[in-house]
N, C-alpha and C positions, 0 to 999 in steps of 0.2 A: 334587501327585501323588495325594493322597487323594481329591480331588474327581473325578479321572479314574476311579479304581477304583469310586467310588460311582456315577458316571454309567453306567459299563458294567454294573454289577450291576443297576441300575434298568432299563437297556435289555434285559438278559437276561430280567428278570422281566416286563416289558411284552410282550416277544416271546412268552413262554410263555403269558401271559394272552390275548393276541390269538389265538394258535394254539388255545388251549383253549376260549375262550368267544366268539371273534370271529364264529362262524357265526350267532350270534343277531342280529348287526347287519349283516353283509355276507355275501356268498356264501362257502360253506365253503372252496372251493379258494383263493380270494383271501386269506381269513383265515389259512389254513395257510401259504401262501407268504410273506405279510408277517411273520407270527410267526416262521417259521423263519429268514428273512433277518435279522431283528432279533436273534434269539438267536445266530446264527452270527457276526454282526458283533461283538456284545458279547463272545462267547467268544474270537474271534480277537484283538481288541484287548487283552483281559485277559491272554491268554497272552503277548502281546508285552511287556506291562508286567512280568509275572513274569520272563520270560527276561532282560530288560534289567536288572532288579534283581539277579538272580543273577550276571550278568556284572560288575556294579559291585561286588558284594560280593567276588567272586573277585579282581578287580583290587586292591581295598583290602587283602586278605589277602596277596597277592603283594607289594605295596609294603611292607607291614609286615615281611614276611620278608626282603626285600632290605635294609631298614634295619638289621636285626640282624646 
């Protein structure tokens, strides 16, 4: 689970770098598009991980309350 978070964080950082400095290597519009897509994909997957973790924690709390 930790490796997924790290991978998506790196993906977000790479997307930001490509969007910011990619115009030095490729056309500006292409760099912005690729960087933006990578950042949005990383953010989307990260929020999915966060929401699934919150649901798991809520289910555990509910199970603990039911046992009492």
